[in-house]
N, C-alpha and C positions, 0 to 999 in steps of 0.2 A: 427488259421483258415486256410486251405489251400489255395493255390492260385485258381484264377478264371480259370486259363488255364487248371490246372490240375482236377479240379473240371468239367468244361465243357467236356475235354476230356472224362471222366469219364461218363458223361451222355450221350455222342453219343455211347456207350457201349448198350444203351437200344434199343432194338428191335423192330419192330412194329409186329401187328400180321395178322391174315387174318380173313374174314369176316364169320360169319355162321348164319344161319336162325332161328329167334326167332319172336313169337308173338308180334307185336309191340305195340299193344293195349291191353297188359294185365293189367287191372287196379285194384289199390290195395288200398283198405280203412284202411289202415295202412301205417306207416313210413318204409316199407321193401317191399321185394319180398314175393311171396305167403309164406303162412303159410305150414309147414311140413303136412302130413296126420292126420287128426282128423274127427271122424266119421260126426262132422258138419262142416267141412271143405272141403265139397263135391262138391261144384261149383254150388248149387242149390241157391235158393234163400234164403238164412237163413238172417233174419232180422238184426241179430245182427252183422253181418259181412257185407253185403249187397254189394257183390261183383259185379262191374260194367262192362258193355261192353261198348266198344265203336263202333260207327256206320259206321266203315271205314274198308277196306280191311287191311289184314296183310300187315306189310311191311318187312323190312329186318334190323336184327342188325350187327353191327360190334362191335366185342369183341376182345380184347387184351390179349394175354394169359399172364399167370405170368411171368414178366422177373425181373432177378435180378440183381443188380449192386455187382459184387463181388470184386471190389476193395477196400482196408481198408479205402483209403481215403475219400471215400464216407461216409463211416459210420461215420467215425470222423466229417465229415461236418453236417451232419445230427444231430448227438447226441450235438455238441456244437453250433448250430444255424448257421452253415455255408452255409443255403440255400440263405444267403442275397447277390447273387449274380446275376446282371441282366442278363436274358437272351438275351436282346437286349439292346445296349447302349442306353443313351439318343438320341433319335432321333430328328432333326431339327424339328420344330413345333410340339414336343411331350415334352412339358416341366415336363409333370407328371410320366416321367420316369427318372427323376432325385431324387435319394432316399435320397440325403442329405435334401429334404424338409419335413416337417411334413406331415403325412397322409391325414389330411383334407385339408391341402394346395393342394397335388396332385389330391386328389379327386374332388375339384371345378376346376382346372385346365382341368381334363379330362372331367368331365361334360360339360363344356362349349363348347367342341369341339364335343360332341355327338350329332347325330340326334335323333329325335323322335323315330326312329326305333332303333336305338343304344339303348335307354334308356328302351324300351319295351323289348328289347332283355334280360334286366338285370332282369324282373319283374316276370318270369317265368322260369322254367327248359325244358328241350328237352328230347325225347328219348334217355336213355341210352347208345343205340345203337352208338351215336357221341363221347362217351368219349373215349380216348386212353386206359384206363384201365379200368377193371370191376370196377363198383360203381353201387349203389341203386340211384343216385340222380344227374344230372350234368346241370349245367350251360352253354350254348353254350359260346365259344371265342367270340370276335371282333378282328380279326387279324390286320385289318385296322387301330386300335388305340392300338395294343399290350396289348388288355384286354385277360386275360389267361381263358380258361374253368375252371369251379371250380368242384371237383370232394367229392362226398359227400358219406357217409357208414353210416350204422346202427353202434351203439357202446355202447350200456348201459353195456354189459359184455363180450366186444370184438369185435373186427371187421368182419362186416359181411357184404361183398360187392356183395353177390351172386355168388362169383364164388373163391375165395382164401379161402385157409384155413388160420386160426390165432389162438392167443392163446386164451383157455376160462378160463376167471377170474371167480373165485365163484361171485355167484349172487349179485348184489348190496345190496340187504338185508342184505347178509356177511358182506359186507364193512362197511355197518351201525351199525353192530352188533358190531365192533371194537371199537366203541367211540372213535376214534383215529384219526383225522385229518392226521395225516402223514400217515397212512396208506390209506387212502383215495388218498392222493397225489400220493402216490406209484401205487395207482392202476390205476389212470388217466394216470400217466406216462407209466405205460405197454402199455394201451391201444392208448396212444398217439404215442408211438414209433413204434407199429404195423401199425396203420394208416399211418405213415409218410413212413414208409417202404413199404408199398404196394400203393403208389401214391395218397393217401386220403388227400382233403385239410381241409375236414370238416367232423367231427364225430358228426350223431345224439345222443348226450347223453351227461350229464348224465341224467336219467330220474328221476323224483324229485316229483311227486304228491303224496299228502298226504294218506294215507292208512285209510281213512275214513269207508271203507267197509272191515270186515275183509276176505270175500271172493273174492275180487277183482282178476280177473285172472291174474295182472300184479303186485300185490303187491310185488312177488320176485324180480322184476326190479326197485322198488320204495324205499326209505330207510326207510320212518318213518311214523308214526302217529304224531309225534311232526315237527312244521315246524322250529323249532330252531337247532335241530340235522339236520334234512333234508338238510337246508340250509349250515350248517355249513360243513358237509361232501359233499354235492354238489360243494361249492366252492372250496375245495380243491382237490376234482376230478378235477374240471375245471383246476385249476393250474398245474394240473399234466398233461395233456394231451396238453395245448397249450403250454407247456414249450419245445415241439418239433414242433413248429409253425403250430400245426393244431388247426382249429377252434371249439371249444366245442359248443355245441346247448343244453341249459338245455331245456327240456320239461317235460311235455306238458301244456303249459300255457292256461287256468288256469282252476282248479277244475275237472280236469278230472279222477273221481274218481272209474269209474265202466266201464266194457266192455259191460253188458247188455245194448243195445240201445244206446251204446257212440256215434252213429253219428247222432243221434236224440234227445236224452234225454237232458231237461235244469235243468242246475244245479241253484236252485232257494234260494237265500240267502239275508241275510240283508249286509248294507255295513260293519258293524263291523266283521261280520265273514268272508266276502271275505278278508279285510286287515289284521286279526290277524292270520287268519290260512291259506288261501288258497294262498295268494299273499306272505306272509310273508316269506314263505320259499324261492322264488325266490328272494326276496328282499335282505336276508342275503347272497344267493349264488352270486347275482349281486355285493354285497359290498365286498365279500371276495375273488371272483374269478373272476369277469370283464369278463364275457364269451362274445365270439364274436358274438354269435347267440341265439335265443329264437325259438323256434317251438310252435307255437300255436295249440290248440287242436281240436277234432271233435265237443264236445259237445258246447250248448248254455249255458251262464251265465245269468241268469234272462230273458229268451228267446230270448239271441242274441247271435248268433253264435260267438265263441271264435276269429275265423279269419276275422271277419267283425266287433267286438265290439269296437267302438271307446272309451268308457268307460275305459274296462281292458287294450286295448293296449295303449291306452294314460296315465293310470296310470303307466304303465310299464315304459316309459321314465319320464313323469313328476314327479312322487312321487319314483319309484324305483330306477331312476336314472341311466337305460340302455341305452346304446349309440351304440349297435349293431345292426344286421337286423333280423327280423324275417321271418322265413319261415313256409309254411303251413304243417299240416299233410298230408298224402296220400289218396286221395284228401279232404281237408277240406273245400275248399272256397265256395263261394257261390253266389258273386258278384262282377264286376269288381272295386265296388265303396271301395273293403276292401283295395285299395290304399290309399285312402283318410282316411281308419280307421287308417291304420298304418301296414297293411301287406306290407313286401318287396319282397318276392318271393312266388309265386306260384307252387307249388310242388304237382305231378313229372312232370306234363308237364302243358303249357297253356291252359287252357280251357276258363276261364274268361277273364287273362291279355295276350289276343293275342292282334296283331297288330290290328285286326278290330274291336275288342270287345272296346280297351281301345280308339280307335279314335271316336268310337260310344258313348263312356262315356264323352269322351270331347266335343264331338258334343251338348250332352243333358244338360251338365253342372255338372253333379255327379261327376266330378273329374276334377282338374284342371294340368295344366303342372307343376306348382308350387308344386303340391301334388307328382307327377312322381319326379320332382327332387330331392325332400324330401328324397322319398325312396331310389333312384338310390345312392345320394350321400351318404345318412347310409351305404348301402351296399359296397360300392368302397371303404369308410376309413376303413372300418374292413380288405377289401383284401388288402390294402396298408401296413396297420399296421401289417398285418401278414405276410409280404413279398412275397406276391402271385405274383407280377408283377415282382419279382427280382430272382425269381428262375425259373427252370424248373418243373412246377407242374406234369409232366409225370413222373419223375425221379423214379425211386424203388430202395430199398434197401433189405437187408436181416434181416429178422426178428430173433432176438437173441433168439430161442427157448429155450437155457439152463437159461437165465438170466431170460426170462418170466416167465418158469415153476417155479423157483426158488422164485419169486417172488408172483407167484398164491400161491404157498405151505405156504409161510410166512403170507398172507393175511389171508389164511383160518384159520392156527393155530391160529392167532390173534382173529377171530371171531367166532370161534365156541363157543357156549353157553352151559355149563353143567346145567342143569335144575334140576336134582338127582343125588344125590350120597349116598344114606343109606347105611351105615357099611362100608363107604370107599370102596366098589366094584370097585371103580377106583382110583389110576391107576393100569392097571395091573401088574404084577411083575414076579419073575423066578419062584414062586411057582404054577402059572396059567400054568399047562401042558396040558389039555384038553379043547380045545376052541371049540365051537360049532358056526360056521358063519350061521346065518338063514335070508333068504329072498334074491330075485333076485337081489335087488338094490345094494348087495355087490360086485358083477361083472360088473356093468355099472357105467357110470359118468352121474349123472343127472344134466339136463338142463331144464330152463323153455323153453316154445314154443313161436314163432313168430319172430319179429323183433330183438329179442336179443339173438335169439338162433344161436349159432358160429357153423362152419363146423371147429372142432378143429386139429390142427397140430398133437397134439398125446394126450391121455389121460392114465391115469390109473385105478385101481379101488381098493377098499378097501381089497378086499380077498387077493389079490398077496400082498399087502402091510402087512397083517397080518401075512400071512404065512412067508413072509421074516423078519419081526420084531419076530415073535413068535421064529424063530431059529429051527435048526434041533432037539432038544431034546423035543419039543413041538409039539404034535398031534392036527391039525386042521381039524375038518369035516366042512362039508356044507351040505346044503339043500335050495332047492329054494324058499320052502314054499308053494309051490302048494298043497303038501299033507300035511296037518297040523298034523297027526298021526306020520308020518316021521320025521317032524320037532322037536315034541314034545319028541320022542324015541332019537333023535341027542341031544338034550338040556340034558336029564336025565342023560347023561353018561359023561359030561362034568363039569369041574369046573366053566365054567362061560360061558353063551350063549349070542352071541351078533346079537340082531335082527335089520336086516336093511331095514326100510320100506321107502317111500317114497310117495308123492302128485303130481299132474299133475296141473300146472299151466301153463295158455298159455294166449298170447294176444289173443282177438277175442272172449272171452267168460269168464264168471266169474264159479267159482266153486259153486256147487249147495248146498254145506254145508261145514262146519269145519271137518266133518270126513274125515279119511285117505280113499282113494279109495278102492274098492274091499274087501277082506277078511282080510285086514292086522290087524284090531285091534283084530279079532277072532283069527289070527296067534301069535299074542303077549300075548295074555290070555292063549293060550294055551302053548305056550313056557314058560310063568311065572310059570303057574302051575305045568310044571315038574320040572323047576329048580329055585328055590328062587332067586340065582343070576344072573339073567337076565337084560341086559343093552340094551335098545333100541337107536339106532342110527337112528335119523331122517334124511333124505335128502329131506326139503319141504322149499320152498319159503317164507313162513311165517307160521302164527299160525295153530293148530290142534287141535282136541279134544284127551283127553287122558283116555277114561273110564277105563282104566286098570293100571292107573299111581299108585294105592297104592299096586300094585301086582308087579311091578317090583322094582329093586335096583337102577337102574340109567338110565339116559336120557341124550344123549347127542346130541344136535342140530346142526347140521353141515351145514345145509342150501343147497344151490348148490352148491357143494364144488370145481369145477374147474378142471382145469387140472392136478391137482395133488392132488385131494382131497383122492384119496386113502391113500397117503404116508402121508398127515397131520392127517388123521383120524386115523392111526397106531400110529404115534407119539403122538397125545393126549389120546389115550388110553392107553399108557404104560407111559405116564408122561414124555416124552421128550420134549414134549411141555406142558405148563400149560394152561389149559383154562382160557380165560380172557374176553371173548365176555359177551355182554349185551343184552337184548332184546330190540330193537327198536319199538317193538309195544307191546300191552297189548294182552294176550292171553286170549280168553274168556274160560270161563267153560262150556258155553252150547250156542249151536247155536242162541239161543236167548236173549243172554247176548249181546248187542251191541247198539252203539248209535242211530244208524240209523236202528231200530227195526219194523218198519211198513213199509206197502207196499208202501205207500205215499211218505217215507223218501226214499225207496231203494226197488226195483229198479227205483219208481214213477210211475205215472198214468198219462197215455195218454202222455206220454213222458216228464212228469212234474215232476222233483224231488225235493220233500221238504225238505231241510237243516233246518228244524225247530229243531235241537240240537243245532244250533249255532253254537259257539265258545266250546262247549262242546263235543269236538271230543278226542277219546281215551281215556287216564288215567284221562283227564279231567272231562269227564263223568263218570266215574268208582268212583272218588273221590267225585265229588259232589253228587251221589246216593247212596252214601256208599255201592258200589257193591265190592265183593271181586271175583276177576279174577283168573283161573287157575295159572297164571303168572304175576305178574307187570309190567309195562314198567320200564326198566332198571335193571330188575334182572338178575343174573347170578352168578354161584358159581365158587369156584377155588378148587385147590388140597389144598393149604393153607388158612389161616385167615389175616382178616385186622381189625383193630382197627382203629377208628378215635377217634381224640382228639384236645382239643387247639384251639376252632375256636376263632377268632378275627376279628373285622370289622373296615375299613376305610371309612367313606364319611364324606369330610372335612366341609361342609358349611350347610348342610342340606337343600341345595335348589334341586329344580328338574333337573337340565341339570349336575350333577355330578354323575359320575360312582362310583361304590362299590367297592371297595378292599377286597376280603375276603381271610384269611389265615386259616390254620389247619395242623394238622400233620395225617399221615397215617403211621400205623406200620403194617408190617410184622409180624403176629405171630407165623409162622410156620417155619418147618424146610426146606420148598422148596421155591426158589425162585418163585415169582410170579408177574403178573402185577394186579392193580386195576384200575377201570374208576369212579373214584370220580364224582359224581352229585351233581349240585348247584340247589335249588330250591327256587322260590320267591312267598311268600305270598303277595299278592298286598291287599291296604284298598278298601273297596267297598261304597266310599262316594258319587261318582258320577255316578258308573256302577257298576252292579255286575259282579265279577270275580271269575275264578276259586278256589279251594282251593290252589292249588299250579301249577307252572308253570316251566320248564327247563328254566334256566337264563345261565348255564355255566356248562362245564364239560371238564374232560383232560384225559390223561393215562399215569399213573405213574409206572414205572418198580422197584420192591423192592427185595434186597437179604434177605434171611432169616433172621429176626428178625432186619430187619432195618427199620428205621422211616426218613421220608422224610418230611419236610414243604411244602405244595403246596399252591402257591397263585393263587386264581380266579378273574377276573374282570367283574363285571357285569356291561354291558353298559345301559345307560338310555334307549334305546329302550326296553330292557326286562323288565323295570320296568313298563312300559307304557300300555296304552290300547288305543285303536282306538276309537277317538271321532267323531261320523259322523256329529254332528252340527258345529265343529271346522274344520272338514277336515284334521285332524291332529292328530299324535301318542302323547300322553299326559300322564304325571306322577300326580297323585293325592296328594294331602294334605295326610297326616294320616301315620300309622303304617305300616312298612314293616317286614316280616320275613324273615331270611333267614335258610334255612335248608340243610344240608349236609349230604350226606351217599352214600350207594352202590346202592340203587335203589328208586325207586318212594315211595315204600312201607317201604323203611328201612333208616331212617334218623335220626341217634342219635344226630346229631349237630343243635342247634337253636340259632339264636342271631336276635334281633330287633333293629330296628334304625327307627328313625322318618323322614320324610320330611315335613318342616312345612312350607315352602313358595313356590310356583309354579307360574310361569308363565302363566297357560293355564288351562284350555281351554277358549276360547272367542268364543262363538257360534253363527251362523248367521242361524236361522231356517225360511225358504221362505216358504210361503203358495203356494201350487201347481196351477200352470195352469191346465186345463183339459188335458187328454191324446189326445184329438182332439181338436182342435181350428178351430173355424169358422171364414173364412173372413169376415170383416167387423163388427166384434164383439169386444166389450171391455170388458177387465177382471180387478179386483182388485187383486193386490198383495201386500201382506204386510210382511216384512221383521222383524223378532223380533231378537235383539243383546242381548247376555246374556254375562257377564262377571264373569266367575267362578272363577277367578285366585284371586291371593294375591297383585294383582296391578291394578292401575288406569289404564283404557284404553282410550287414549285421542286422539284428531283430528280425531276422528270415522268418515268415509264417507262411503256411498254405491254408486257404481258404477251398473248400469246396463246395460247389454249387450244384443241386440235383432237384430234378422236380419234386413236388408236394407228395409226400408220402414214402418217398425212398428213406432209406436209412444209410449214413455214411458212418462208421466205426474207425477212426484212427488206431491201427495196430502197432505203431513204432511213434517214440517220441518226436518232438517238432524240430524245425531245423535248427533254428538258433542262428548261428554264425558260419559263414562259409568262407575261408580264408583265400586271398588273391593267389592267383598263379595256376590256375585250370584245377583248381580243388573242388571236390563234388561231396555232396551228402544225399539223404534220401528220406522219405518218408512213405507208409503204407498206409492203407485206407482198405477196410472192407465195404464194399456197395451193395445194399440188397434192394432189387428190385420187387415190389410188393405183388401180390397175386391179384391185386385188382388196379393195377397200374394202368393209366389211361391210354389207350392206343395211339400211336401215332410216333411221330420223331420226337425224341426227348433232347433236351439240352442239358449236358454235365460240361461243366467247367472247372479247372483246379486253378486258383490264382496266387501267385507268388508274390508276396510284396516285403519290403524291406527297405534299407539305407544305405547309401553308397556315396561316399566323399561329400557328404552333408546333404544329399540330396534324396528324396524319396523315388523308390524304384519298384515297378510291377510288373507282371508277366501274366497273362493270361491265355490258357490253351483250352480249346473246346472242342468236346466232342458231341455227335448228334446218332447216340443210337436208335433203331428202332424198336418201337415195342409192338409187336403184331396183333393185329386184329386176329379174334378168334375164328372168325369165318368170313366168307363173303357177306352173309346176311348181317354180320354186325359192324361191317364197313359198309354198308348200304348208305348212300347218302343223297340220292336221287330218285324222286318219283317218276319211274319210266312208264308205268302202265297205270291207265286209270279205267274206270267205269264210265260205259256210256252214260249211265244216268248223274254222272259226276264229274266231266270231263275237267273242270277247274281244279281238281286235286292234283293233276298230273303235270309236270313240268320236264320232260325228257332234255329237251335243248335250251333251256334259260329262256325262253321265250313263251313258255306255257303251253306247248305241244306235247303229245304223248302217245304211246302206244295205246289202241284201243283192246282193253281185254277181251271184247265179244269177236274184232276181228283176229286176235291172236288166235282164239280159242277154236275158230273156223278153220285154220290151219293144223290144229292140235296142239298149240302150245298153251299148255293150262298150267295155274299156280301150283308148284310141286309135282308137275310131271315131268315124264322122261320125253327129250327133245332128241330127234335125230340129227346128226351132221355127218352126211356121208354115212359111210358105213360105221360110225361112231355114233356115241348118244352123251348126254348130259343131263342134267336136272334142273329145270326151269324153278327159279326163287319162288319159294312156298308163300311169301308175303300177299298180302289180300290187294286187290288194285286199290290205288290212292295213297299206298304206305311206300316208304322207300325201298325200294327192290334193286336198285342198280348201284355200282360203284363209278364214281366221277374219277378217272385214270390221273391221280396226281402223288405218284409216287409212293401209296401206301404199302406197306407189308403187311401180308394176310397169310394166317395158317391155313394151308390147303394141304391136306395129307392124302395119300395114295400111291400104288404103284400101277403100272402099266405102259405100252409102247408108245403111247401117245397123250398129248394136253389138247384137251377139247375146251375151246373159248367161244362164249356167246355174247355178241353185243353189236354194237353199230358206232356210228361216228354222226355229229350235227353240225352243221354250220362250216361243210366241206368236209374231205375225206381226212382220216388221222392215221397217222402210222407211228409206232412206237416199238421199244424194246422191252418185253415183260422179261424178269430174272426169274428163272426156276432154281430154288435152293433145294437141297438132296439133304438127306440125313448125315450123310458122310461127309458133309461142308461144302461139296463141289457142288457147281453150279452150270446152269444152262440159259443163254439168250435165246428168247422166242419172240422171232419177230412177229407184231401183230399190225395187220394192214386192212383198217376196213373202210368202205366206201360210204359217204354221205347216206342216213337212210333214206333221204328224200329221193335220192337216185334211182333206186331200186335196180343197181347194176352191182354185183360183187367185183372186187377186186380179184387177182390171179390167185391169192391165197385162202379166198374165202368162198362162202357159198350161202345163197338165199336159203332161209330156214323157213321164213314167214312173211308173206307182203298183205296189206289191207289196210284200209281208211284210217287215219290217225283221228286222235282227239285233238280237238281247237279249245283255245283258252274261251272261257265264258264270252259269247257274242260273236265268237268266229264262224266266219262265212267260208273259208276256202276248204274245200275239198282235195285231197291228195291222197295218194298211196305212200305208204312208208314201209320199209324192209327191216327185218331182224336178219343178221349175220352169222353164220357160224364158220370156225376156224379151226381145222386138226393139225397138229403139229409135232412130229416125231420127237420122242424122247430118249436120250441114252439107255440102253439096255440095263436090266438087274438095279436101277436105282428107285429108291423110295422118296417120294417128294415130301415137303418139310413145309415150304414156306413159296409163296409169291411176292415177286416186288413189282407194283404195276408201273408202267410206263408213266411219265409227267406230259400228258397229252389232254389239256381240260376240256376237248371237246369229242373224247372217248367214254364212252361208258359201257362197263361191262357188267351181265347180268349172271353170268356163270363163269368158274373155271374150275376143272377136274381132271382127273385122270381118267384113261380108259383103253381097253385092248380092243381094237376097233375088228369089225370081222372084215374076212378078204373084200377085196375090191372086186368091182363086176369084172367079170370075163372082157376083155379087150377084143374088140372085132378085129378082123383079120388086117393086115397092115399094108398100106400101100407105098409104092415107092416113091420116093422124095421126087423123082422128074413128074411122075404122074400128078403128084398133089401139088407141085409149084403153083402158086396164084399171085405172086409178087413180082415185078421187075424190078429187081433190085439193083440190076448193073446195065448201064446204058453206054453207047458208043460216045466220043466226045463229038462227032460229027453229026449226033441226033439224041441231043440231051433229052429231047420232050418224050422219047420212048420210055422213058425210066420214070418210076415212081416208088421209092423205097418207103417213104414217110407218109404218104398221101397228101404230100403237100407240091408234088413234082420235082422232088430232088431225089439224085440216087449215087449210087458208088459210080466211080469213072473207071470205064475197062482199061484206057491207057494208063491211068494212076495206079489199078492194082497190077497191071503187067509191070510196071516198073520195080515193084516189090517183090515180083516172082509168082504172082498168082493169076493163072489165065484160066480160062474155060477147060475143065476136064484134066486141069494139071495137078500136080501134087502140092499140099499144103502142109506143113508139120505145125502142130500143135501141141504143146506140153510135150514133146519127144514122140509124138504120135503121128503117124501119116495118114491124111485124109485126101480125097477127092473131091476138087472144086466144083460145082457144077458145071455139065459140059454143054449148057446151052448158050448159043451165041448172045451178045450183048442187046439188049431190045426186046428178050423174050422172058416168060415167067422162069424165073431162077431161083427162087428161095419159097419157103412156107410160111405164110403168116399163121399165127397159130390160131385155130378155132376148134382145138378139141380132136384134129387127126389123128391116127395111129399110123406109125410110119413104121416100115420094115427096117431094121437096121443089120448090118452084117459084121462079121468078126465072132471072136469067141473071147471069153474073159469074163470078170467082174468089175470094169471099167467101162463109161461111156464117154467119149468126148465127142463136143459139138463145135460148129463154126456157126458163129450167131451174132446178133445186134438187135436192139431195141431203138424205136423211134419216140419222139416226144416224152420222154422221161423212161427212169431206169423201170424195169419188170420185174417185180419179185414173183414168184409163182411156185408150183408144185409141178414135176415132171413124173409122169408116171410110167415105170417102168415093168415091163409084161415078159413072163417067163414061159417058156414052152409046156409047162406042166398046167397053164391057165391062170395061175397066180400072178399078182401085180404088188408093186411097191412103189410110195410116193417120197420123192425127194424133193426138198426145197431149192430152188435156182434164184439167182438174183442177176438179171442181165444189163448192163449198161446203155444208155443213150448212145448211140453212135455218134453224136455230136459231141459229147463230153471228152472224148477221146482218153476215158479212162476206165479202165474194167472196174466192175464191181466185185465186192468181197468172192473170193474163190476164183475169179476169171484169170483171164492173161489177155494180151494186146498181141492179135496176129498180124493188122497191117493199119497204118494211117494213112490216109491220101486226101487229095483236095477232090472235094464232091464234085458232080456235074449238077448245076441249077435248073430249075424251071425256067423255060425261055422267059426273059424280061428280066428276073432276076440280077442283081450285081453286088453278091454278097458274096465272096469267096470265103470258103470254110473248110477246115479239115473234119473227115468223119473216121470211123473207125471199126474193122472187124474184131471180134472177140472169139477167144476160145473157153471153153468151159468143160470141165472133167468131172463126173459124177462117179463115186466110188461106191459100188452097192455091198462092197465088203470081202475081205480076201477068203473069208470062210464061208463065203455064199456059194454053193455048188451048183444052184440053177442054171439054166442056159438061158441067155435074154433073146428075146425073138423082135420085141417092136418097142416103140416108146410110143406114149400119148400125151401130145402137147396140150397145155393148158388151153383156155380161152381167151387169150387178150392177144388180139390182132396186133399190138405194136411190136409183138415178140416175133422176129422172123428167124428162121432156121436154113443155113445153107446145107449142112452135110453133117453124117453123125457117123461114127465109129465105135464097135465095141472092140475092147483090147483088154489084157492084164495088166 
């Protein structure tokens, strides 16, 4: 290690930079800067991405340009951990600067010296303009206490700090395909080294969500469908990153398995599925890698947002053993109370965890100082552990580009998967003299899009590498594939045709299906017809369909191959490297062959995703249902062969706590050296719970010379032999027979052996009867706990401890448990639980803990319930000062930034404290609180008592810091409930959504000293309720940037008489369909894209022709392609034909889903409103209540070259079978993104 003086002298050579102006408030709903150009990344209100705008003027960024330390001594210091040199010596009164103490001791000392303001500084990021180096995230320093600033960068596939170039590594899906933790550790080391050289303290990676949905746009940056493989590779990657003193951040915790509706969808699953599949990968990675940080995700888990989820964040520490700090995705926070739930740092900047909001949360008791201390202590401990207090965190070195490129090439050669090699078409040899290289991807370097897309220092391409490797004696021709005939001609005259194809995976959206984009499938088929020696080289992030598989001789999957993917591909094609990768996911044979194959499962209905497949994800589902995929999990060929033999097991005592040692031999049967990845699968008994036919329990990678045999030994840990028992809240090994199978893939397992576990010490279950979800103050409930002993030992001194909120009374009604004998014996105890009349409103924690002794060991099980104590009224729940008086604007804080509605401006529009407010033909009452006092409720899942009867629910409110959408639950006195979609625009935008209308617009009140004048709006929404119901409670959505002033029932007056309707043909104002010969004539989406007339005709849809939707026949517009044929919704009234009580539409939306109200008009002059939700044509998945009419390739604006599928949808509205009125017309909403082609009335 170099000395302090030399090291510090080197650091002084680092320059500082100069400022440049950028938009300070460019918000991102991802863990990165904005994505590169994409047809739907166009700044519009795309629901899948939902880019936010911030209501404050732009500021100034200060960026520091790249500076490199040229002193070799610094490189040595970084490489060997020589960063542990204090920037400042331990100062008087600052004992935490003594690096000889433990990290936890130093953290406690620093925490004791911090003010509340200092602590809040650690709870959120700040604008990256404050960082001394380019970065995507930054926690501000506290110089007074020697607390350093923390720089953060994206990093699943290479450092992406928004400015610097770095090494583009192969996609993480390629890393996983190596089936080799040593490769993963080398991958992480290259990434961590680059991050350290660029002055980054923390890397947002690896990404490790389970590949539940094959079309997930981010599967390329995730590892696998299998949690054990995913966790093992992630743990090794983390070790590599952190070997450079850089904090790794495993993400996205938890169940972030789709990009469609990723910020709003709820992943709804049972407890076992959560623990065995979606948390287990994090569990393994934490145990193997000990990451310093975890990033929580956008989505909800069982209707609670991940970053506000006390259940999953609590499990992260209590069950998974995580000891680091949790950061949010960008932005994925919804309430300041997330501090109590377990979130340490809100990113990218503070919205909820600001000084003012934290103080307000303390004042109302939703968090405590102890909660803050816990979160800050956890963060500081990691920072001390990684030496950030003891080095200059702005020091920058030089990326070793040569070493990184060599590493990237090695990783790729060990990760590529040979999928087909008929007739040993590969490897190529000296006899291959004429080579046709076909496809534009051969001359590019493929990457996935989004936060993992690297600005590479350098790249190569396969074409140049092939030319070089083939040598001067060979002829290499090239065709880009745009002309199929030309490509086929080139292939016909060649000895071998190499066809390069790719997919387009990206953060922000899912793939429409598993087909290769554009006309690539047709290209492959044409080339294969011209030359039987056709090899397809795939550059895809994950699975694709192969309708041409039986026509080609070879298929090589190279993933997104990284900086030296071209050179690696040439090595693999000529056999200089022998393919040894294995598929880390199952490749379906069709789009429908997937565990999440229904709309309810994916993408979900009304933002509710049903994980009804449970633990049967990936190959578990295929095996359970006897489905044959295109390629099985773990599959991969080689240029040599391998034989497995001589399996032996060692399982010493036959009890549940013992690992199993498995040995076997692998022989290379060929004449080439090669590597094989033996995989061990476990088949468990299903005595107590159903289990998959087999699950991966261990794997390794073994290198073998020609004809060499090696003995391989694998150890299966008890966790891989267990299942999650929800009643016991523990992983449990069952009694019974276990089968160990070993082989080269999940579908090729030649070796089998069985052993028996005859004596287990679990589970002991505590099944607690549930309290109601909403408990009434002053009410007594009966709770019974049944204790079941399913082990082979007696459970003694068993006792139950009930924990309830202060003031609640718990009285046992039966005697305590005592002893529960072995052999599935049971006992129970009953308690009376009384909720006091003055119980504190909010979510209460009620738990029952069973404790006792078994086999000489203490055992305990805790079951927790979280019933809600309702607030007595909206006024009682008010926690936000939304309205201030013009004489005291500083009293208001509607948006968390000190801005509020002006009482005087609202009054000018007739909105007064306690006054009636009209919303359409309905009305509600504005809060009666005086300006400057809490009058609005920030939506964070509160249950509020709201009583009344009526045909409609009237909601008054708005959003800030972007639009806000969520589901309010209305609970009725009969115990039933209804979901009410709330969709408010940003108050700053002054434009309502399709579900709402403007109630008032006027100047806002600014914080003291503010000078920015702007109008803001208050919105209202009316939603129909089921007839004959009495409302009892509402449950607010958890959408922290939504504030509601009033929620009440009403019987709205009749809607205004609609004007006379016009025909669809006369109202048509949008050219939705164009001819392929003139695509420029169409403009469905405002960006020059349209439906293809020829592609629609291929599905049977022609101008003036019949279209069947939901069993009803409609007529498609008769206009010729290139003429106005659809109606862009702008409040038009359209005449509809037919008789009956149902209306069916042909429709689609652009630039995001459109939730809105459709007005149905009758001949008697009355009208009704019906909620509709129309999906984006680009998503190819109907919204709730809709159906798919046709999916075709689109026509693009000339100059664009992004092939994609788009869809028409059907939608049927039922006005009620008892409705005797005659429908005459419909009035469209006023959202031009919604297009309607045709409508028909029927029964």
